[in-house]
C-alpha positions in Angstrom: 13.1 -106.2 20.9 15.1 -106.6 24.1 13.1 -106.6 27.4 13.6 -103.7 29.8 14.1 -104.5 33.4 15.0 -102.1 36.2 14.1 -101.2 39.8 12.3 -103.5 42.2 12.2 -107.1 40.8 12.0 -110.6 42.3 14.8 -113.2 42.5 13.4 -116.7 42.2 16.0 -119.2 43.5 15.7 -122.9 43.0 17.9 -125.4 44.8 18.1 -128.9 43.3 20.5 -131.7 42.6 22.8 -131.8 39.6 21.6 -135.2 38.4 17.9 -134.6 39.1 15.8 -135.4 36.0 12.5 -134.1 34.6 11.0 -136.0 31.7 14.5 -137.5 30.8 16.2 -134.1 30.8 18.4 -132.6 33.6 16.0 -130.8 35.9 18.1 -127.6 36.0 18.3 -127.5 32.2 14.5 -128.1 31.9 13.8 -125.2 34.3 16.1 -122.8 32.4 14.6 -123.8 29.0 11.1 -123.4 30.5 12.0 -120.0 31.9 13.3 -118.9 28.5 10.2 -120.2 26.7 8.0 -118.3 29.3 9.8 -115.1 28.3 11.5 -114.5 31.6 14.4 -111.9 31.6 17.1 -114.4 32.4 18.3 -117.5 34.3 21.6 -118.8 35.5 22.5 -122.2 37.0 25.3 -122.4 39.5 27.0 -125.6 40.6 27.7 -125.8 44.3 30.6 -127.7 45.9 28.9 -128.9 49.0 25.4 -129.0 50.5 22.8 -130.7 52.6 19.0 -130.3 52.7 16.0 -131.8 54.4 17.3 -135.4 54.2 20.6 -134.2 55.8 22.6 -136.2 53.3 25.9 -134.5 52.4 26.4 -133.8 48.8 30.0 -132.8 48.0 32.7 -132.9 45.4 35.1 -134.7 47.7 36.1 -138.2 46.5 35.0 -140.1 49.6 31.6 -138.3 49.9 28.3 -140.0 50.6 27.0 -138.6 47.3 28.4 -137.3 44.1 25.2 -135.4 43.3 26.4 -131.8 43.5 23.9 -129.1 44.4 22.7 -126.7 41.7 21.2 -123.3 42.3 19.1 -121.6 39.6 18.6 -117.9 39.8 15.9 -116.2 37.8 15.2 -112.5 38.1 12.2 -110.7 36.7 9.2 -108.7 37.8 7.1 -110.2 40.7 4.1 -110.7 38.3 6.2 -112.7 35.7 7.8 -114.8 38.5 4.3 -115.4 40.0 3.0 -116.5 36.5 6.0 -119.0 36.2 5.5 -120.5 39.6 2.7 -123.0 38.8 4.8 -124.5 35.9 7.9 -124.6 38.2 6.0 -126.3 41.0 4.6 -128.9 38.5 8.1 -129.6 37.2 9.6 -130.0 40.7 6.7 -132.3 41.8 6.9 -134.4 38.6 10.7 -134.8 39.0 10.1 -136.7 42.3 13.1 -135.0 43.9 13.4 -132.7 46.8 14.6 -129.2 46.8 13.8 -125.7 47.9 12.4 -122.6 46.2 12.9 -119.0 47.6 11.9 -115.6 46.4 13.2 -112.2 47.5 13.1 -108.7 46.3 16.1 -107.3 44.5 17.0 -103.9 42.9 18.0 -104.3 39.3 20.6 -101.6 38.6 21.5 -102.8 35.0 20.0 -105.2 32.6 21.2 -104.7 29.0 22.1 -107.0 26.1 25.6 -106.7 24.7 26.2 -105.3 21.2 26.3 -108.7 19.5 22.7 -109.5 20.8 21.0 -106.3 19.7 18.6 -106.2 16.8 
């Protein structure tokens, strides 16, 4: 059955680097697979074109940049309770990756969450 999701929910947003690793896997991929395994409603990774964080190192797509490690933002939206349940695993993954990053949460209103016809049982 397809999960129902509507109304007040929480957006979990994770900022990391494109080449960050967790147990030999790309960190953003590991987080998305962990979110899927945890039964969360959905997750999307976005590649940024330029960023800086706590270290103030510039990460950019430009050829003469200080770093070629592009930023990645992972958005996960689900109920507050399900996001809260996922947070300890996420914190562990981020800590074990040894990389920096930022995690934010904020309330969102889900207006539509529905699988397409090809995904229905």
